[in-house]
N, C-alpha and C positions, 0 to 999 in steps of 0.2 A: 453302563452309564457312569459308573464311578470313575472310570478312566478316560472319559470323554469319547469313547467309542460308541457309535450309533447302533452297532449290532445288538447289544443288550436291550435297547429300546424296542427293536423289532421282535426280539425273543420274548420280552415282557408282554408286548401287545398280543402276541400269539398265545401266550400262556393265559392271559386274562380272558381272551376270547374263548378259549377252551373252558375255563371255569364258568364264564357267563352262560355258555351252552348247557353246562351241567346244572347250573342254577335254574334255568328255564324248564328243564325236563320234569322235575317233580311238580313244579307249579302247573305245568300243562296236564300231566296225568291225573293230578288231584283236583283239577278245576271243577268237575261235576260235584265233588264233595264240598269244596269251599263255597260254591254257589248255593248248594242245598243248605249249608250251615248258616247262611245269611237269614234264612226264614224258619229253620227248624233246628232245635237243640240237637247237637250230635250225640249219638249213642257212644258207649264206652269204646267200642272198637274203632269208631270214627275218630274219637279223641286221640286214640293211639296213632292212627294214621296221620292226623294233623300234627301231632307232636313229632313224629318221625320226619314229616315234611319240613317243619320249622327247624329241627335240628340239622337236617341236610342243607337247608338254605343258609343257616348261620355258619356251618362248617365251610360252605363254598365261599362265603364272603370273607371268612377268616383266611382261607387259602389264598384268595386274591391279595389280601393285605400282607400275608407272609411273602408272597412272590415279589410284591413291590418292595418290601423291606430288604429282601435278599439282593435284588437288582440295584436298588438305589442306595440303601444304607450299608450294604455289605453283608448283613445278617439280620435275622429277626431277633428281637429281645429274647433273653434267656432268664432262667431263674424261676423262683416260686410264683412270681406275679407277672409272668411273661405275657399273659393275655391282656392285662391292663397296660403293660408297657407297649404292646403292639398297637393298641387303640390310641394311646397317647402319641406314639411316634407317627402313626398314620394321620392323626388329627393335626399335627404341626406341619406347616409347609417346610419342605427340605430346602429347595430353591425353586422359585416360581417357574423356571424353565424346565426343571426336572420333575417336581412333584408338588403341585399345589395341594392343599388339604382336600381330600375327597369327601370328608365327613363333616366339615364345618366345625364350629366350636364343640369341644367335648364337654360333657357334664362331669361334675365331680361325683364319682360313684364310690 
């Protein structure tokens, strides 16, 4: 997309779809646990499973953001605070036709 070529847009869409499938999988397999935890306090082992699910989900979202940064911005942020830089970059529209902000306004963390 950086060079005006539409091939990266298709590649990015495919990569994002793969990541979205990966995000759905742990949510699906842990659904009975998340449903049970709505009414019953989780046991320590269940808390560990929920923490692993949350970590997996966060990592998947982060992977999507990194793929967008590579395809549209040329590279993800680097350095000690690259996580924050990635969220800031994704939160800012690049160009409305390329990447509107998917996260809305970002909070100052």
